[in-house]
C-alpha positions in Angstrom: 18.0 116.1 114.9 18.6 118.5 111.9 18.2 117.0 108.3 19.2 118.8 105.2 16.3 117.4 103.5 14.2 120.2 105.5 13.7 123.1 103.2 13.5 125.4 106.3 17.3 124.5 107.3 18.2 124.8 103.7 17.1 128.3 103.6 19.1 129.0 106.6 22.6 128.2 105.2 24.2 131.8 105.0 25.8 134.1 107.5 26.7 137.7 107.1 29.8 139.4 108.0 28.2 140.6 111.2 27.8 137.3 112.2 23.7 137.2 112.0 22.1 134.5 110.3 20.9 135.0 106.9 18.4 133.5 104.5 20.5 132.2 101.5 19.1 132.2 98.2 17.3 129.3 96.4 20.6 128.6 94.1 23.0 127.8 97.0 20.5 126.1 99.0 19.6 123.9 95.8 23.5 123.1 95.3 23.9 122.0 99.0 20.8 119.5 98.7 22.9 117.9 95.7 26.1 117.9 97.4 24.5 116.4 100.5 22.6 113.8 98.4 26.3 112.7 97.0 28.0 112.8 100.4 25.5 111.5 102.9 26.7 107.7 102.2 30.4 108.4 103.0 32.2 106.9 105.9 32.1 109.7 108.9 36.1 109.7 109.1 36.2 111.1 105.5 38.2 114.2 105.0 36.3 116.9 103.3 37.9 120.2 101.9 35.6 123.2 101.0 37.0 125.8 98.6 36.0 129.5 98.9 33.4 128.8 101.6 32.8 132.4 102.4 29.6 132.8 104.5 28.3 129.2 104.0 27.1 127.1 106.9 27.7 123.8 104.8 31.0 123.1 106.2 29.6 123.4 109.9 27.0 121.1 108.8 29.5 118.6 107.4 31.5 118.6 110.7 28.4 118.2 112.8 27.5 114.9 110.7 30.8 113.6 111.8 33.2 114.3 108.8 36.5 115.9 109.1 36.2 119.2 107.3 38.8 121.8 106.3 37.9 125.0 104.5 40.2 127.2 102.5 39.4 130.8 102.0 41.6 133.6 101.1 39.3 136.4 101.7 40.0 137.4 105.3 36.7 139.0 106.0 35.2 135.7 106.1 37.7 133.8 108.3 36.1 135.4 111.7 32.7 134.5 110.2 33.6 130.8 109.7 35.0 130.7 113.3 31.7 132.1 114.5 29.9 129.6 112.5 32.0 126.7 114.1 31.1 127.9 117.8 27.6 128.5 117.1 27.0 124.8 115.7 29.4 123.7 118.5 31.7 121.8 115.9 35.6 122.0 115.2 36.9 122.1 111.8 40.1 123.8 110.3 39.9 127.3 108.9 42.6 128.1 106.7 43.3 131.6 105.1 45.3 130.6 102.2 45.0 130.6 98.4 44.0 127.2 97.1 46.5 127.0 94.5 49.4 127.0 97.2 47.5 125.3 100.1 49.6 122.2 101.0 47.4 119.9 103.5 49.7 117.0 105.3 47.1 114.5 104.1 45.3 113.8 100.8 41.4 114.5 100.9 38.3 112.3 100.3 36.4 114.8 98.8 37.0 118.7 97.8 34.0 120.9 96.8 33.7 124.2 95.2 30.0 125.3 95.2 30.0 128.7 93.0 33.5 129.7 94.3 35.8 128.8 91.4 33.8 131.1 88.9 35.4 134.1 90.7 38.8 132.8 90.4 39.5 134.5 86.9 42.1 132.9 85.0 43.2 130.8 88.1 40.2 128.8 87.7 41.6 126.1 85.4 45.0 125.5 87.6 42.6 125.5 90.9 40.9 122.4 89.2 44.0 120.8 88.6 45.2 121.6 92.1 42.1 120.0 93.4 42.7 116.7 91.5 46.2 116.3 92.9 44.8 116.9 96.6 42.5 113.8 96.1 43.4 110.1 97.2 42.4 107.4 95.2 38.6 107.0 95.0 38.1 110.8 96.1 35.5 113.1 94.7 35.3 116.5 93.5 31.9 118.5 93.4 31.6 121.8 91.5 28.9 124.2 90.9 28.9 127.2 88.7 26.6 129.5 87.1 25.9 128.5 83.2 24.8 129.9 79.9 24.5 127.4 77.0 25.4 130.2 74.5 28.9 131.0 75.2 31.0 132.5 78.1 29.9 135.8 80.1 31.3 137.9 82.8 29.7 139.5 85.6 31.3 142.8 86.2 31.2 145.2 89.1 31.1 142.6 92.1 32.8 143.6 95.2 34.6 140.0 95.1 35.9 140.5 91.6 34.5 139.7 88.0 32.5 136.4 88.0 32.7 134.0 85.0 29.4 132.6 83.8 30.6 129.5 82.2 29.8 128.4 78.3 30.0 125.1 77.1 33.3 125.4 75.8 34.4 126.4 79.5 33.0 123.3 81.2 35.2 121.0 79.1 38.3 123.1 78.6 38.7 124.9 82.1 36.7 122.2 84.4 36.8 118.7 82.8 40.1 118.8 80.7 42.2 119.5 84.0 40.4 117.1 86.1 40.8 114.1 83.6 44.5 115.1 83.1 44.7 114.9 86.9 43.7 111.3 87.0 39.8 111.8 87.8 36.7 110.5 85.7 33.6 112.7 85.2 30.7 110.4 86.7 27.9 113.2 87.0 26.9 116.1 84.6 23.9 118.0 85.5 21.9 121.0 84.5 19.5 122.9 86.4 17.6 126.2 85.7 14.8 128.6 87.2 11.3 127.4 87.5 8.7 129.1 85.5 8.0 131.4 88.5 11.4 132.5 88.7 11.6 131.4 92.4 12.6 127.9 92.3 15.5 126.0 90.7 14.8 122.6 89.0 16.8 120.0 87.2 16.9 120.3 83.5 17.3 117.5 80.8 20.2 119.1 79.1 22.0 122.4 78.8 19.6 124.4 76.8 18.2 127.1 78.8 20.2 126.0 81.9 21.5 128.6 84.3 23.7 126.2 86.4 26.0 123.5 86.2 26.9 120.6 88.3 29.7 118.2 88.3 31.0 115.2 90.1 34.3 113.7 89.1 36.2 110.6 91.0 40.0 110.1 91.3 41.2 106.8 89.7 
């Protein structure tokens, strides 16, 4: 049996464009562990949507655990990657090449997750959070993770997937929490994390000061 608490598995949650298994970085592994601790008690028929899955194996793992999973990915380079992932895990889940802002599923979701994906959306991140709130049914959860700087907003330029927003304290409120709350959601968890002293691991922090990552869980009323 495979258990996401096993670090060796967590280190394998990634795929390259060639389809070869990669060792994912510690940051994504940490986020996957956090998300799984939140989701593991949900009923198996729960519908989960992952935004911007790219080369992640986490959707396949959730499908393997019995959840009904859909992914929304607008970069067509990763559509075949996700299909190969599904075959390698012998699972089925919906793979949608679409812009999440206009994605129109037939049913509401129980969970929508965005782990380090909407920080690449530029100014479309705010409407994407609003869209997520609208696609969740009563009691549905939204999970988000992003890179964070407690001093101010920063941008990481020159990336092949576009500039990445590193959220500052104002962004957390104005670009994440405000659209979710306006969409009828309560913020139920805010957590901060940062690198260990060795720089090789990730650990939870008591507050935002010196943190490098922000994790949010919201629930639909």
